[in-house]
C-alpha positions as CSV (number, residue, x, y, z in Angstrom):
1,M,0.0,0.0,0.0
2,K,1.3,3.4,-0.9
3,F,-0.2,6.8,-0.1
4,A,-2.1,8.7,-2.8
5,K,-1.4,12.3,-3.5
6,I,-3.7,14.7,-1.8
7,D,-4.6,18.3,-2.6
8,K,-5.0,19.5,1.0
9,G,-3.6,18.0,4.1
10,P,-2.5,19.0,7.6
11,S,-0.9,22.4,8.2
12,E,2.9,22.7,8.2
13,D,2.8,23.6,11.9
14,V,0.9,20.4,12.6
15,I,3.3,18.3,10.5
16,A,6.3,19.8,12.2
17,T,4.9,19.2,15.6
18,E,4.2,15.5,14.8
19,A,7.4,15.1,12.9
20,R,9.4,16.0,16.0
21,R,7.9,13.0,17.7
22,I,7.7,10.5,14.9
23,L,10.9,11.1,13.0
24,R,12.8,10.7,16.3
25,R,11.2,7.3,16.7
26,L,12.0,6.4,13.2
27,N,15.6,7.4,13.7
28,E,16.0,4.6,16.2
29,P,17.7,1.3,15.0
30,G,15.2,-1.2,13.6
31,A,12.3,1.2,13.5
32,C,9.7,1.6,10.8
33,L,6.2,3.1,10.4
34,A,3.5,0.6,9.7
35,V,0.4,1.6,7.8
36,A,-2.6,-0.7,7.3
37,E,-5.3,-0.2,4.7
38,G,-8.4,1.5,6.0
39,M,-6.8,2.5,9.4
40,E,-6.9,6.0,10.7
41,K,-3.7,5.6,12.6
42,A,-0.2,4.6,11.5
43,V,2.1,2.9,14.0
44,V,5.9,3.3,14.6
45,V,7.3,-0.1,15.6
46,R,10.7,-1.4,16.4
47,E,12.0,-4.9,16.3
48,T,13.7,-6.2,19.5
49,K,16.6,-8.5,19.5
50,D,14.3,-11.5,20.1
51,G,12.3,-10.7,17.0
52,Q,9.3,-9.1,18.7
53,T,7.7,-6.0,17.2
54,V,7.1,-3.3,19.8
55,R,5.0,-0.2,19.3
56,T,6.7,3.0,20.2
57,A,4.3,5.7,18.8
58,T,1.1,6.3,16.8
59,V,0.3,9.0,14.4
60,D,-2.7,10.0,12.2
61,T,-2.4,8.4,8.8
62,E,-2.7,11.8,7.1
63,I,0.4,13.0,8.9
64,A,2.3,9.9,7.8
65,E,1.0,10.6,4.3
66,A,2.3,14.2,4.4
67,M,5.7,13.0,5.6
68,A,5.8,10.5,2.7
69,L,4.9,13.2,0.2
70,K,7.8,15.3,1.5
71,G,10.2,12.4,0.9
72,W,11.0,12.0,4.6
73,I,9.8,8.4,4.7
74,A,9.4,5.8,1.9
75,T,8.5,2.2,1.3
76,N,9.3,-0.4,-1.3
77,G,6.7,-2.9,-0.2
78,T,3.1,-3.5,-1.1
79,G,0.3,-5.3,0.6
80,R,-2.2,-4.9,3.4
81,I,0.5,-3.5,5.8
82,A,3.1,-1.2,4.3
83,R,6.3,-0.4,6.3
84,Y,7.9,3.0,5.8
85,H,11.5,3.8,6.8
86,L,13.3,7.1,7.4
87,K,15.1,8.5,4.4
88,P,18.1,10.9,4.3
89,A,15.7,13.8,3.7
90,G,13.8,12.8,6.9
91,R,17.0,12.9,8.9
92,V,17.8,16.3,7.6
93,A,14.3,17.5,8.5
94,L,14.6,16.0,12.0
95,K,17.9,17.8,12.5
96,D,16.4,21.1,11.4
97,I,13.3,20.6,13.6
98,L,15.4,19.8,16.7
99,E,17.7,22.7,16.2
100,E,14.7,25.0,15.8
101,M,13.2,23.6,19.0
102,A,16.4,24.0,21.0
103,S,17.5,27.5,19.9
104,P,14.9,29.7,21.7
105,H,15.1,27.7,25.0
106,V,18.9,27.3,25.5
107,D,20.4,29.4,28.2
108,A,24.0,30.1,27.3
109,D,25.1,29.7,31.0
110,E,23.1,26.6,31.8
111,P,21.8,24.5,28.9
112,D,18.6,22.5,29.6
113,P,19.7,18.9,30.0
114,R,16.2,17.7,29.1
115,G,17.0,18.4,25.4
116,M,20.6,17.3,25.3
117,R,19.9,13.8,23.9
118,Y,16.7,14.3,21.9
119,G,18.4,13.8,18.6
120,A,20.3,10.7,19.6
121,A,19.8,7.6,17.6
122,E,19.4,5.5,20.7
123,S,17.6,6.3,23.9
124,P,19.3,5.7,27.3
125,L,17.1,2.6,27.7
126,M,18.2,1.1,24.4
127,M,21.8,1.6,25.3
128,L,21.4,0.0,28.7
129,A,19.4,-2.9,27.2
130,R,22.6,-3.9,25.2
131,R,24.6,-4.2,28.4
132,R,25.1,-7.4,30.3
133,D,25.9,-8.0,34.0
134,K,28.8,-10.2,35.3
135,N,26.7,-13.3,34.7
136,G,26.1,-12.5,31.1
137,E,22.4,-11.6,31.6
138,V,21.0,-8.5,29.9
139,F,20.8,-5.6,32.3
140,L,17.3,-4.5,31.1
141,T,14.9,-7.1,29.8
142,D,12.7,-6.3,26.9
143,D,9.5,-6.0,29.1
144,L,11.2,-3.3,31.1
145,V,12.3,-1.4,28.0
146,R,8.8,-1.7,26.6
147,A,7.4,-0.2,29.8
148,G,9.8,2.8,29.5
149,E,9.0,3.2,25.8
150,R,5.2,3.2,26.6
151,L,5.7,6.0,29.2
152,R,7.7,8.0,26.7
153,E,4.9,7.8,24.1
154,D,2.4,9.1,26.6
155,F,4.8,11.8,27.6
156,E,5.3,13.0,24.0
157,L,1.5,13.0,23.4
158,A,0.9,14.9,26.7
159,R,3.3,17.6,25.6
160,M,1.4,18.2,22.4
161,G,-1.8,19.3,24.2
162,G,-0.8,23.0,24.3
163,G,-1.2,25.3,27.2
164,P,1.4,26.0,29.9
165,E,4.3,23.6,30.2
166,Q,3.6,20.9,32.8
167,N,5.7,20.6,35.9
168,W,6.2,16.9,35.7
169,E,8.3,16.7,38.9
170,E,5.5,18.2,41.0
171,M,3.2,15.4,39.8
172,M,5.1,12.9,42.0
173,S,3.8,14.5,45.2
174,Q,0.3,15.7,44.0
175,T,-2.8,13.8,44.9
176,D,-5.2,15.4,42.6
177,A,-4.6,13.5,39.4
178,P,-7.1,14.2,36.6
179,E,-10.1,11.9,36.9
180,L,-11.3,10.6,33.5
181,D,-13.8,8.0,32.4
182,A,-12.1,4.7,31.9
183,A,-12.7,4.8,28.1
184,I,-11.1,8.3,27.9
185,F,-8.2,7.3,30.2
186,H,-7.3,4.5,27.8
187,G,-7.9,6.7,24.7
188,P,-5.5,8.4,22.3
189,G,-6.0,12.0,23.3
190,T,-3.5,14.4,24.9
191,D,-5.7,14.8,28.1
192,A,-5.7,11.0,28.6
193,A,-2.0,10.8,28.0
194,R,-1.4,13.6,30.6
195,A,-3.6,11.7,33.1
196,R,-1.7,8.5,32.5
197,V,1.7,10.2,33.0
198,H,0.3,11.9,36.2
199,A,-0.8,8.5,37.5
200,V,2.7,7.0,36.8
201,M,4.5,9.9,38.6
202,Q,2.2,9.6,41.6
203,D,2.7,5.8,41.8
204,L,6.5,6.0,41.5
205,G,7.0,9.0,43.6
206,P,10.2,11.0,44.2
207,G,13.5,9.1,43.5
208,L,12.1,6.3,41.3
209,G,9.9,8.8,39.5
210,D,12.8,11.2,39.0
211,V,15.1,8.7,37.3
212,V,12.4,7.1,35.2
213,L,11.2,10.5,34.0
214,R,14.7,11.7,33.1
215,A,15.9,8.6,31.5
216,C,12.7,7.6,29.6
217,C,11.1,11.0,28.8
218,Y,13.9,13.6,28.9
219,L,16.4,11.1,27.5
220,E,19.1,12.1,30.0
221,G,22.1,9.8,30.3
222,M,22.9,8.0,33.5
223,E,25.9,10.2,34.4
224,S,23.9,13.3,34.1
225,I,21.1,11.9,36.2
226,E,23.5,10.7,38.9
227,A,25.2,14.1,39.1
228,R,21.8,15.9,39.3
229,M,20.5,13.5,42.0
230,G,23.7,13.5,44.0
231,W,24.1,9.7,43.6
232,A,27.3,7.6,43.4
233,A,28.6,6.7,40.0
234,R,26.9,3.7,38.4
235,S,24.1,3.7,41.0
236,G,21.6,5.4,38.7
237,K,21.1,2.4,36.4
238,I,20.2,0.2,39.4
239,V,17.6,2.7,40.6
240,L,16.3,3.0,37.0
241,R,15.9,-0.8,36.8
242,I,13.9,-0.8,40.0
243,G,11.8,2.1,38.7
244,L,11.1,0.3,35.5
245,Q,10.0,-2.8,37.4
246,R,7.6,-0.6,39.4
247,L,6.5,1.1,36.1
248,K,5.8,-2.3,34.5
249,R,3.7,-3.3,37.5
250,H,1.8,0.0,37.3
251,F,1.0,-0.6,33.6
252,Q,-0.1,-4.1,34.2
253,Q,-2.4,-3.1,37.0
254,T,-3.9,0.0,35.3
255,Q,-3.7,-0.7,31.5
256,G,-3.2,-4.4,31.0
257,A,-0.6,-5.6,28.4
258,L,2.5,-3.3,28.0
259,S,2.3,-2.7,24.3
260,P,0.2,-4.0,21.3
261,M,2.1,-5.9,18.6
262,I,1.9,-5.6,14.8
263,G,2.8,-8.1,12.1
């Protein structure tokens, strides 16, 4: 399946906003955008080392179509499900979008660490997932990585809702999380995503919530997190693993399975 040309699509502002999120995901190793005939949503998926296909983001099909028409993504396949991959033009567009995002917000004396790794090909979770302990076991199992990726998707969606910037750290100690109907809480909207992030931050609390938020959502590296939190070297990844275990349990208790599969 290939997209058809359209005369009118989403605005350039909307495309740029969504591209910031989707192109970053497609820039990760093993990622592609899957589009099924007749579906309103396209899905960014990534293959894990054990061959599973994990969802990392969703996007309206018309946005995916606009990115294909710009030459940012392309597919050579046909069939009921088409898989699009990031092209060189898409990487250039991603670089331009991230530079434009960063320039108005960077303080020359104290750069915002939350944006330092946003253009990286691999997230901190993916890098830790490749490491092994002294017994040869992987440091982060796939289910823990999927839990962190799911939180990151909600975080990205929540930030798209407009309005004042959320103080995500304060959510860890707040007790007035937004109350939504169950169908809305599990829905695709930005309000639902914000409520889900709020629920996670309250459940994890300070400490675990801090490291999970910074590693999974802000994409800060472990050394930066340890310095910020005043922790000993190499202790941050241990706390992160505990936080991801707690996060996995939270998702299982509140939302069921960690992430739907495709293909």
